[in-house]
C-alpha positions, 0 to 999 in steps of 0.5 A: 460402746453403743455395739457393746451397751447391752452386754457391759451394762450388765457385767457393770450391773452386777458389780463384776470387773471388765475391761473396755479397749478403745481405740483413740487414734489411728493412721493410715489405712487403720481398719477401725476409727476413734471410739471403736471398742472391745470389751472383755469381762472378768471372766474371759467373755468378749463383745466387740471389736477394735480391728476387725480380727488384726489385733484382737487377740493382744487386747484380749490379753492387755484387757484381761492383764487390766482386769488383773491389776486394776490399772489402765494402760496405751497400746500401740499396733503397728504394720505386721512383720515377715512372722504371720502371727506377729502382732500387727494391722496387715493392711499397713496401719497404725492404731493406739488402743486404750486399755481399761478395768471399769467397775464401780470404784473406777467409773461410778458415772459408768451407769448416768453414761448409759442411761444418757446413751438409751434416751438419745441425750448427748453425753462427752466422756473425757478420758487421761490416755497419756501423757503426765496426768492422771492416766485413766482420770475420767470427766463426763460432761453434758451439754449443761452439767459435768461430772468427775474430775482430771486432777486438775481445775484448768485442765477440767475447764478447758477440757470441759469447752473443747469436749462439748463443743467436739459433742455438738459437731458429734466429734470425737478424738484426741486433744492435747494439753499443758497440766494445767489445760494451756491449749498450746501444750502436749504434756497431757493427752485427752480422749474426747469420746461423743455420744450423740443421738443416731442420726436419722433416716427419713423415709418417704412413701409406704411400698416395698422398698421403703420396706428393704430401705428401712431394714438396711437403714436401722442396720447402718445406725439410722434412726428411721422414720417411715410417713406416708398419707395413706393409712393402708399403707402407713402400718407398723405391721407394714414396716417392723423394723422401723422406729416410727410409723408416721400416716401423714402427708410427707411435707407436713411432716417434714415441715415439722421435723427436726432435720440437721447435716446428719438427716438423710432423706429417701423419698420414695414415692414418685407421685407428684402430688407426694413428692414435690410438695416435699421436695420443696420442704426438703431442698430448704433443710441441711439435709446432707442427703436427700435422694429421689427415687424414680424414672429418668423421665419421672426425674425430668417431669419432677425437675420441670415441676418443681422448677416451675415452683421456683426451686432454683439450679442449684438447690437441686443440684443436691438431689441424688436423682434417680437414686442410688448407685449404678449396681444393676440392682432390680429387687427392693433389697438389691435397691436397697443396698445402692441407696445404702452405698451412695449415701455412705459416699455422699458422706465419706466422698468416696468414688464409687469406684471398684477398689480393684481398680483405684490407688490411694487409701481404702478408707475414706475419712468421713466428710465430718470435721474431727478433732485436730490432733497434735503431734506430741505423745500420740507420734508414730 
C-alpha cells in the first residue's frame, strides 16, 4: 500500500469509497508477491499494480463491482489458455487477489494506519479473506495496542500473537485458523500484512559514486543515509535525494546507529584511515550486506590491515569487496546499478547469471522467512 498511499489517502479523506485489490497468495512464477496493491477510485482512477499488467483489467472490473455493491471478494487468476484475451498469467503463475471496498465505515482505522506508515512506525493489518469467517473483517495491530475485531475474541487473540510476531520479522502472508482461533484448523483464512519502517542503506564516502548509489537506494525503497567526515563534501546540496546527510567520522556514526538484518552498508571511501575502523564496526553488526569499493590491490591491502586489527577470516568472508557485480560498469550510475544488483542478489539468493542461461524460476523468493501457508482454502 505504500506505493499508492498518497492517492488513496486523498480519496479516503474526501469521504469517497474506493476499492483495494491486494495480492494475498501466489504460486509458481507470479510477477508480484503478497502485499502488492492496486486501488481504484469511485471515478475509475487507477493507481498501483498487482501483476505488472497480466490481470489488471480483470481486477479493475472486480474493484468497480466492489465499489458499487460494497462487498469484498477473493479472486483467483491463473495460467492463460489459448485465447489471447483470456484473463490469466502468461508467466504460468497463480495469484489470489482480495478486492475490498474501503471507506470510513468499512475501514475506520485507515487514517491511523496511514499515519503510522508515514511516521515509520510498525503496524500490521489482519483481514479475513476466505473461509467461514466474516469476510472482510479487519483487526489492526501495533506493537503495544490493537483495534478492530475479526468476529471472535479467541480468533482475535491468536491472530494478534501471530501478527505481532510477523510484524517483528517484517513478514506478510496468509495464516489459517479455526473459527475460534485454533491454529491446526483451516476454516478461516486471514491475510496478515506488515508495514515496517523502510530498511536502511548506509553510504559512507561522499563521492560522485555515492550520489548515484543514494539515488538508486531511494528508488529501491531504502531509507538512505550518506556519511562522510569532511564537511566540504557531506552537504545536502550534493546529495539532495538522500534522506539524511551526516558529517561525522564514519566508524563513530555507525557505532551509535541502529543496524538490523535488513540494513545494507556501502563503503565507498577507499581510504584506510576511514574504511578500516569503519569495517571493524560494520563486521560486528547484523547488516545484511557490507560492500566495499576499491581496486583489487586496495582490497588486498585492506584485508591485510583488517587482519592486523584482529578481524577473523570468517568475518572477512562477509565483505563484498570489490563491491558490485561484474557487468562492465564504468560511470557512477552504471556502478550504482552493479551495486544494487549485488544487494538484490544477496537478499534473494539469485545466481547473478543471465536469465537466458538459467533454468528454473525467474522470480526468486526472498531470503527473508515468510509466513507459513496451510494447504487449505487457497489450494491451487
